[in-house]
C-alpha beads as a LAMMPS data file, in Angstrom:
LAMMPS data file: protein, C-alpha beads

245 atoms
244 bonds

1 atom types
1 bond types

-500.0 500.0 xlo xhi
-500.0 500.0 ylo yhi
-500.0 500.0 zlo zhi

Masses

1 110.0

Atoms # bond

1 1 1 -398.668 -473.532 -364.540
2 1 1 -399.460 -472.585 -360.970
3 1 1 -397.706 -469.228 -361.482
4 1 1 -399.862 -468.513 -364.544
5 1 1 -402.978 -469.449 -362.602
6 1 1 -402.043 -467.157 -359.721
7 1 1 -401.283 -464.353 -362.163
8 1 1 -404.709 -464.715 -363.823
9 1 1 -406.419 -464.645 -360.424
10 1 1 -404.545 -461.454 -359.502
11 1 1 -405.540 -459.802 -362.790
12 1 1 -409.192 -460.760 -362.233
13 1 1 -409.101 -459.289 -358.695
14 1 1 -407.713 -456.021 -360.063
15 1 1 -410.359 -455.890 -362.798
16 1 1 -413.185 -456.560 -360.343
17 1 1 -411.770 -453.874 -357.991
18 1 1 -411.608 -451.356 -360.821
19 1 1 -415.214 -452.121 -361.811
20 1 1 -416.353 -451.594 -358.211
21 1 1 -414.523 -448.234 -358.002
22 1 1 -416.106 -447.066 -361.266
23 1 1 -419.524 -448.253 -360.090
24 1 1 -419.182 -446.367 -356.813
25 1 1 -418.064 -443.218 -358.635
26 1 1 -421.014 -443.432 -361.026
27 1 1 -423.341 -444.084 -358.116
28 1 1 -422.029 -441.052 -356.194
29 1 1 -422.285 -438.900 -359.304
30 1 1 -425.846 -440.097 -359.774
31 1 1 -426.683 -439.160 -356.188
32 1 1 -425.298 -435.653 -356.678
33 1 1 -427.502 -435.198 -359.709
34 1 1 -430.562 -436.120 -357.647
35 1 1 -430.486 -432.824 -355.733
36 1 1 -432.561 -429.815 -356.802
37 1 1 -432.155 -426.246 -355.477
38 1 1 -434.483 -423.273 -355.740
39 1 1 -434.258 -419.682 -354.439
40 1 1 -437.064 -417.609 -352.932
41 1 1 -436.956 -413.937 -351.886
42 1 1 -438.930 -412.158 -349.187
43 1 1 -439.028 -408.351 -348.905
44 1 1 -440.479 -406.212 -346.124
45 1 1 -440.637 -402.393 -346.193
46 1 1 -440.496 -400.448 -342.941
47 1 1 -439.913 -396.882 -341.847
48 1 1 -436.493 -396.212 -340.351
49 1 1 -436.364 -395.137 -336.711
50 1 1 -432.691 -394.103 -336.412
51 1 1 -430.651 -391.589 -338.409
52 1 1 -426.853 -391.873 -338.473
53 1 1 -425.027 -388.702 -339.474
54 1 1 -421.486 -387.310 -339.420
55 1 1 -420.992 -383.757 -338.170
56 1 1 -417.538 -382.247 -338.408
57 1 1 -415.471 -379.122 -338.708
58 1 1 -412.269 -378.069 -340.388
59 1 1 -410.444 -375.067 -338.999
60 1 1 -408.763 -372.399 -341.042
61 1 1 -405.001 -372.491 -341.369
62 1 1 -403.385 -371.230 -338.139
63 1 1 -399.769 -370.264 -337.529
64 1 1 -399.291 -372.808 -334.751
65 1 1 -400.689 -376.226 -333.899
66 1 1 -401.846 -374.838 -330.557
67 1 1 -403.985 -372.148 -332.233
68 1 1 -405.561 -374.694 -334.589
69 1 1 -406.296 -377.065 -331.700
70 1 1 -407.767 -374.284 -329.580
71 1 1 -410.125 -373.186 -332.366
72 1 1 -411.206 -376.772 -333.032
73 1 1 -411.796 -377.481 -329.339
74 1 1 -413.814 -374.305 -328.797
75 1 1 -416.073 -374.958 -331.779
76 1 1 -416.470 -378.667 -331.082
77 1 1 -417.352 -378.012 -327.449
78 1 1 -420.055 -375.604 -328.642
79 1 1 -421.345 -378.228 -331.104
80 1 1 -421.495 -380.924 -328.414
81 1 1 -423.198 -378.508 -326.035
82 1 1 -425.822 -377.784 -328.679
83 1 1 -426.375 -381.496 -329.251
84 1 1 -426.989 -382.022 -325.545
85 1 1 -429.522 -379.178 -325.589
86 1 1 -431.302 -381.114 -328.341
87 1 1 -431.411 -384.158 -325.994
88 1 1 -428.936 -386.239 -327.979
89 1 1 -427.645 -388.823 -325.508
90 1 1 -423.898 -388.952 -324.806
91 1 1 -423.800 -392.626 -325.813
92 1 1 -424.978 -391.559 -329.288
93 1 1 -422.159 -389.016 -329.766
94 1 1 -418.808 -390.499 -330.796
95 1 1 -415.635 -388.869 -332.094
96 1 1 -414.853 -390.805 -335.269
97 1 1 -412.016 -388.680 -336.619
98 1 1 -409.473 -386.165 -335.300
99 1 1 -406.563 -384.923 -337.396
100 1 1 -404.011 -382.182 -336.785
101 1 1 -402.202 -381.593 -340.072
102 1 1 -399.380 -379.282 -341.124
103 1 1 -400.158 -377.165 -344.177
104 1 1 -397.446 -376.507 -346.750
105 1 1 -397.118 -374.102 -349.632
106 1 1 -394.792 -374.688 -352.546
107 1 1 -393.221 -371.919 -354.594
108 1 1 -390.646 -372.083 -357.319
109 1 1 -388.253 -369.802 -355.453
110 1 1 -388.458 -371.243 -351.942
111 1 1 -389.759 -374.745 -352.569
112 1 1 -391.935 -376.252 -349.832
113 1 1 -392.692 -374.001 -346.876
114 1 1 -394.714 -374.667 -343.743
115 1 1 -397.524 -372.116 -343.639
116 1 1 -399.429 -373.357 -340.605
117 1 1 -401.676 -376.041 -339.160
118 1 1 -405.290 -377.097 -339.445
119 1 1 -407.514 -379.480 -337.490
120 1 1 -410.281 -381.710 -338.829
121 1 1 -412.612 -383.293 -336.298
122 1 1 -415.724 -385.398 -336.908
123 1 1 -418.536 -386.674 -334.700
124 1 1 -420.650 -389.696 -335.593
125 1 1 -424.172 -389.156 -334.293
126 1 1 -427.089 -391.499 -333.793
127 1 1 -430.354 -389.559 -333.803
128 1 1 -433.301 -391.471 -332.364
129 1 1 -435.877 -388.690 -332.672
130 1 1 -436.351 -388.465 -336.427
131 1 1 -438.043 -385.075 -336.107
132 1 1 -434.767 -383.545 -334.916
133 1 1 -432.550 -384.400 -337.892
134 1 1 -432.940 -381.051 -339.634
135 1 1 -432.565 -379.150 -336.367
136 1 1 -429.358 -381.030 -335.533
137 1 1 -427.914 -380.057 -338.912
138 1 1 -428.943 -376.410 -338.553
139 1 1 -427.855 -375.912 -334.933
140 1 1 -424.482 -377.621 -335.278
141 1 1 -423.768 -375.613 -338.416
142 1 1 -424.499 -372.415 -336.498
143 1 1 -421.866 -373.480 -333.952
144 1 1 -419.155 -373.949 -336.572
145 1 1 -419.721 -377.335 -338.187
146 1 1 -418.777 -377.083 -341.857
147 1 1 -418.598 -380.762 -342.886
148 1 1 -421.921 -382.577 -342.599
149 1 1 -422.966 -385.684 -344.485
150 1 1 -423.072 -389.475 -344.722
151 1 1 -426.684 -389.555 -343.549
152 1 1 -428.002 -393.113 -343.336
153 1 1 -431.309 -394.397 -342.011
154 1 1 -431.510 -397.678 -340.118
155 1 1 -433.957 -399.716 -338.067
156 1 1 -432.967 -400.256 -334.449
157 1 1 -434.462 -403.737 -334.136
158 1 1 -435.248 -405.516 -337.403
159 1 1 -435.431 -409.024 -335.890
160 1 1 -439.235 -409.376 -336.221
161 1 1 -439.133 -407.856 -339.714
162 1 1 -436.462 -410.317 -340.809
163 1 1 -438.605 -413.179 -339.509
164 1 1 -441.488 -411.978 -341.680
165 1 1 -439.213 -411.661 -344.724
166 1 1 -437.759 -415.134 -344.088
167 1 1 -441.206 -416.729 -343.836
168 1 1 -442.201 -415.080 -347.097
169 1 1 -438.986 -416.231 -348.806
170 1 1 -439.467 -419.861 -347.728
171 1 1 -443.080 -419.877 -348.943
172 1 1 -442.055 -418.465 -352.321
173 1 1 -439.211 -420.972 -352.670
174 1 1 -441.581 -423.864 -351.937
175 1 1 -444.159 -422.556 -354.425
176 1 1 -441.481 -422.215 -357.084
177 1 1 -440.145 -425.728 -356.433
178 1 1 -443.635 -427.263 -356.635
179 1 1 -444.404 -425.381 -359.857
180 1 1 -441.156 -426.496 -361.514
181 1 1 -441.692 -430.088 -360.372
182 1 1 -445.225 -430.070 -361.792
183 1 1 -444.104 -428.632 -365.124
184 1 1 -441.179 -431.017 -365.530
185 1 1 -442.627 -434.169 -364.028
186 1 1 -439.960 -434.239 -361.356
187 1 1 -440.854 -435.759 -357.986
188 1 1 -439.541 -433.849 -355.002
189 1 1 -438.291 -435.566 -351.885
190 1 1 -437.588 -433.967 -348.492
191 1 1 -435.652 -430.701 -348.071
192 1 1 -431.992 -431.569 -347.483
193 1 1 -430.485 -428.130 -346.924
194 1 1 -431.478 -424.485 -346.301
195 1 1 -429.210 -421.486 -346.935
196 1 1 -430.013 -417.849 -346.182
197 1 1 -428.708 -414.492 -347.326
198 1 1 -430.105 -411.309 -345.798
199 1 1 -429.600 -407.616 -346.539
200 1 1 -430.895 -404.330 -345.202
201 1 1 -431.218 -401.701 -347.904
202 1 1 -431.957 -398.038 -347.339
203 1 1 -433.692 -395.750 -349.796
204 1 1 -431.693 -392.782 -351.147
205 1 1 -431.038 -390.455 -348.214
206 1 1 -430.223 -386.824 -347.613
207 1 1 -426.537 -386.034 -347.839
208 1 1 -425.178 -382.537 -347.218
209 1 1 -421.505 -382.367 -348.038
210 1 1 -421.584 -378.664 -348.954
211 1 1 -422.270 -376.999 -345.592
212 1 1 -419.441 -374.506 -345.978
213 1 1 -421.674 -371.435 -345.617
214 1 1 -421.193 -371.483 -341.833
215 1 1 -417.413 -371.632 -341.922
216 1 1 -417.088 -367.905 -341.269
217 1 1 -418.144 -366.618 -337.857
218 1 1 -420.018 -369.802 -337.032
219 1 1 -422.934 -367.763 -335.658
220 1 1 -425.161 -367.320 -338.725
221 1 1 -428.703 -368.546 -338.243
222 1 1 -429.445 -371.526 -340.478
223 1 1 -432.932 -372.736 -341.294
224 1 1 -433.503 -376.433 -340.596
225 1 1 -433.445 -378.508 -343.788
226 1 1 -436.308 -380.926 -344.312
227 1 1 -435.056 -384.506 -344.222
228 1 1 -437.028 -387.364 -345.794
229 1 1 -436.256 -390.760 -344.270
230 1 1 -438.372 -392.777 -346.705
231 1 1 -438.530 -396.523 -346.130
232 1 1 -435.950 -399.233 -345.597
233 1 1 -436.080 -402.496 -347.495
234 1 1 -435.356 -405.681 -345.591
235 1 1 -434.774 -408.579 -347.967
236 1 1 -433.942 -412.193 -347.303
237 1 1 -433.063 -414.783 -349.950
238 1 1 -433.531 -418.427 -349.032
239 1 1 -432.161 -421.395 -351.000
240 1 1 -433.944 -424.718 -350.466
241 1 1 -432.259 -427.903 -351.650
242 1 1 -434.522 -430.907 -352.265
243 1 1 -433.888 -434.584 -352.715
244 1 1 -435.291 -435.771 -356.039
245 1 1 -437.037 -439.139 -355.993

Bonds

1 1 1 2
2 1 2 3
3 1 3 4
4 1 4 5
5 1 5 6
6 1 6 7
7 1 7 8
8 1 8 9
9 1 9 10
10 1 10 11
11 1 11 12
12 1 12 13
13 1 13 14
14 1 14 15
15 1 15 16
16 1 16 17
17 1 17 18
18 1 18 19
19 1 19 20
20 1 20 21
21 1 21 22
22 1 22 23
23 1 23 24
24 1 24 25
25 1 25 26
26 1 26 27
27 1 27 28
28 1 28 29
29 1 29 30
30 1 30 31
31 1 31 32
32 1 32 33
33 1 33 34
34 1 34 35
35 1 35 36
36 1 36 37
37 1 37 38
38 1 38 39
39 1 39 40
40 1 40 41
41 1 41 42
42 1 42 43
43 1 43 44
44 1 44 45
45 1 45 46
46 1 46 47
47 1 47 48
48 1 48 49
49 1 49 50
50 1 50 51
51 1 51 52
52 1 52 53
53 1 53 54
54 1 54 55
55 1 55 56
56 1 56 57
57 1 57 58
58 1 58 59
59 1 59 60
60 1 60 61
61 1 61 62
62 1 62 63
63 1 63 64
64 1 64 65
65 1 65 66
66 1 66 67
67 1 67 68
68 1 68 69
69 1 69 70
70 1 70 71
71 1 71 72
72 1 72 73
73 1 73 74
74 1 74 75
75 1 75 76
76 1 76 77
77 1 77 78
78 1 78 79
79 1 79 80
80 1 80 81
81 1 81 82
82 1 82 83
83 1 83 84
84 1 84 85
85 1 85 86
86 1 86 87
87 1 87 88
88 1 88 89
89 1 89 90
90 1 90 91
91 1 91 92
92 1 92 93
93 1 93 94
94 1 94 95
95 1 95 96
96 1 96 97
97 1 97 98
98 1 98 99
99 1 99 100
100 1 100 101
101 1 101 102
102 1 102 103
103 1 103 104
104 1 104 105
105 1 105 106
106 1 106 107
107 1 107 108
108 1 108 109
109 1 109 110
110 1 110 111
111 1 111 112
112 1 112 113
113 1 113 114
114 1 114 115
115 1 115 116
116 1 116 117
117 1 117 118
118 1 118 119
119 1 119 120
120 1 120 121
121 1 121 122
122 1 122 123
123 1 123 124
124 1 124 125
125 1 125 126
126 1 126 127
127 1 127 128
128 1 128 129
129 1 129 130
130 1 130 131
131 1 131 132
132 1 132 133
133 1 133 134
134 1 134 135
135 1 135 136
136 1 136 137
137 1 137 138
138 1 138 139
139 1 139 140
140 1 140 141
141 1 141 142
142 1 142 143
143 1 143 144
144 1 144 145
145 1 145 146
146 1 146 147
147 1 147 148
148 1 148 149
149 1 149 150
150 1 150 151
151 1 151 152
152 1 152 153
153 1 153 154
154 1 154 155
155 1 155 156
156 1 156 157
157 1 157 158
158 1 158 159
159 1 159 160
160 1 160 161
161 1 161 162
162 1 162 163
163 1 163 164
164 1 164 165
165 1 165 166
166 1 166 167
167 1 167 168
168 1 168 169
169 1 169 170
170 1 170 171
171 1 171 172
172 1 172 173
173 1 173 174
174 1 174 175
175 1 175 176
176 1 176 177
177 1 177 178
178 1 178 179
179 1 179 180
180 1 180 181
181 1 181 182
182 1 182 183
183 1 183 184
184 1 184 185
185 1 185 186
186 1 186 187
187 1 187 188
188 1 188 189
189 1 189 190
190 1 190 191
191 1 191 192
192 1 192 193
193 1 193 194
194 1 194 195
195 1 195 196
196 1 196 197
197 1 197 198
198 1 198 199
199 1 199 200
200 1 200 201
201 1 201 202
202 1 202 203
203 1 203 204
204 1 204 205
205 1 205 206
206 1 206 207
207 1 207 208
208 1 208 209
209 1 209 210
210 1 210 211
211 1 211 212
212 1 212 213
213 1 213 214
214 1 214 215
215 1 215 216
216 1 216 217
217 1 217 218
218 1 218 219
219 1 219 220
220 1 220 221
221 1 221 222
222 1 222 223
223 1 223 224
224 1 224 225
225 1 225 226
226 1 226 227
227 1 227 228
228 1 228 229
229 1 229 230
230 1 230 231
231 1 231 232
232 1 232 233
233 1 233 234
234 1 234 235
235 1 235 236
236 1 236 237
237 1 237 238
238 1 238 239
239 1 239 240
240 1 240 241
241 1 241 242
242 1 242 243
243 1 243 244
244 1 244 245
């Protein structure tokens, strides 16, 4: 009889424990459902103050690697010299690519034959005087650059602009949350979490990937193209998570 009594007590303890676990799980689930999130976006438009551009050259096919390297060095030195004349600071001129490649020709009779060598060299430039973009393109092309492109416009210091966009995003998120709460009868509690996602978008920019007209003597006079920087869009998305009463 005592064994049966002890067994019943043990069963009751297990049942009560199971009920408590279920209750806690339901309670936790209920708490999760009491959170409400809303997203607000803030956008600021500003004129770019820096142009990033790649200026490069590709030599013709030379019989030896030395000849290809010599031609590349001579032309690139002239390009860099021209950039310095345009007051482009050395810290804003960076070699981003240099390749010395063998060139092969394949024929049915002889198969693959080495015909020579060519060099491709690219400079990444940061232009701080926006009025000089077209002149940089024209003058470097005159000195032998035949691969110019990847123009992108950026803002040197967007910290203050991001602060403005963030403030706007938070205000919009709060307005949206209050409107939804009013329309649904929901009562908002305090903000429990804030998440941010920011991006810097540039308008379509000038890209000149077809500057092969100066690949001949490298001394033709090129008129400066007109470059339109447009505006950059700084956007910040903010997610506010509220407690629901």
